[in-house]
N, C-alpha and C positions, 0 to 999 in steps of 0.2 A: 508833561513842564521841563525835562531834562531830556539829555540824548541816552539812548535802548543801550551803548554801550555802558554808561556811563549811572545807569537805572541796576542792569546787571553785575555789577560790577560790585556799587551799592549795598549788592547782598551779598559776595562773594567777600572782601573783605568791609567791614559793615563801622570792624573800629575806627575807621578813616574819615570816616560822613559825621558831617556834623547836623545843624541846622534850630536854629533859633531867629525866634521875632522881635528885629530887629522895631523897639516902637516908636522910638525916636528920631530915626532914618539917618542913624551917622553913617554905616554901610552899606547904604543902599545905592542901586546906581537907575530907580525908576522914581518917581515923585511924590508918591502916595509914602504917608506919616509910618505906615505896620504897616509892614510887608515882611517875608520871609525869608531867610540868609539863608542855599543847601552851600558850607564846604568841604575843601575836600581841601585836608591837612598834609602836609607837608613833606606829613615819617612815610606817606603812602608811596606802595615801591614803585612807583610808576608816574609820582608825581614830577609835573613840569608848568611851572609856570613862565610864559614868552609871552612879546608884547600884545598892547591893550585887555589883558587881564589883569584880576582884578587883586591884591594880593591885601592879606592881614600877616599886619605885622604888631611886631611889635620897637617899638620907639629909641633913639638912643638911657632916653629919663621913660623907660617899663611903661608907657603906654601904645593901651593898644592902638593902631590904625590902619584905616582900608583905605588902598589909592593902587589906580591903576596906573601896571609898566608900558613904564612909553622909549624903553633900550634894555639888553639887558648883556652884561658885561663879562667879563672875567680878574681877574686875580689871582693866580696861580693858579692849585686846582675849587676856588671861590667864588660861587658864580656871586654877582652884586646885580641888586637890581637896580634903576633908574626910575622915581616914581611919578608923579606928578598929581596935586590934587588942585582944590579949584582958583585957588590963592597964588600959587608957584611948580617951578618949576625945576629940578635941582634933591632934590632925596633919594639919598643915596639907599640898601638898603642890601646888609650881606646877609645872605642863604642861609646863617644861621635863627636868623631874626624874624626869616619870614615864619608863619603857625601854619596858613595855609591862601588856600586862595579859595573866591565864590566861583562857585557854581555856576549858582542859577539865584536869581531874584524872582519872587512872586507874590504878586500881592496880597492881602491877607481880605478872602471873602467865604464868602461861609462851603465851597467850592473847594477851594485849594486848604484851606485849615485840614478841612476831612480827610481830603489829596494826603496830604505832610503826615495828618496822624497814621490812617491806614499804613504810608509807607514807612513810617521808623518804629510801627509795630512789627509790618512784617522782616525788615532788616535784620532786628533786634529776638523772634522768635521763627522767624523760616531758615530752612537750611538748604538754599538754592539749587546743588549739588544734588541735595536727596530728589527733591522734585524733575531735576533735565534726567539723574540717572536713572527714576522709575518711569 
């Protein structure tokens, strides 16, 4: 479902990953109504969002939004993400508004539900370093 680097990192840095079920299709990039969305939080030490990534952020009205980045620029030391949605282009999101980026969106089916459940239990209950070093 996700790349091996992200998979291994999710064990080592489990506090920076979040998975939720998007029943309304609000944050999804696919066409199904119910999907699972895996997010890497922006506080991750190696967080980076660039062109064509989907970012989850708070709008100026403190509403949750998710849009695709089409350009990244800088204002001094702060990044500014230019996003696009279905209606228009031109949303500017400052770095401190970004909550995370969408790593993967997967369909809600029995196999994905089981896989995600096992993954979530594993990242919170297993220590991957202990498994590798032993």
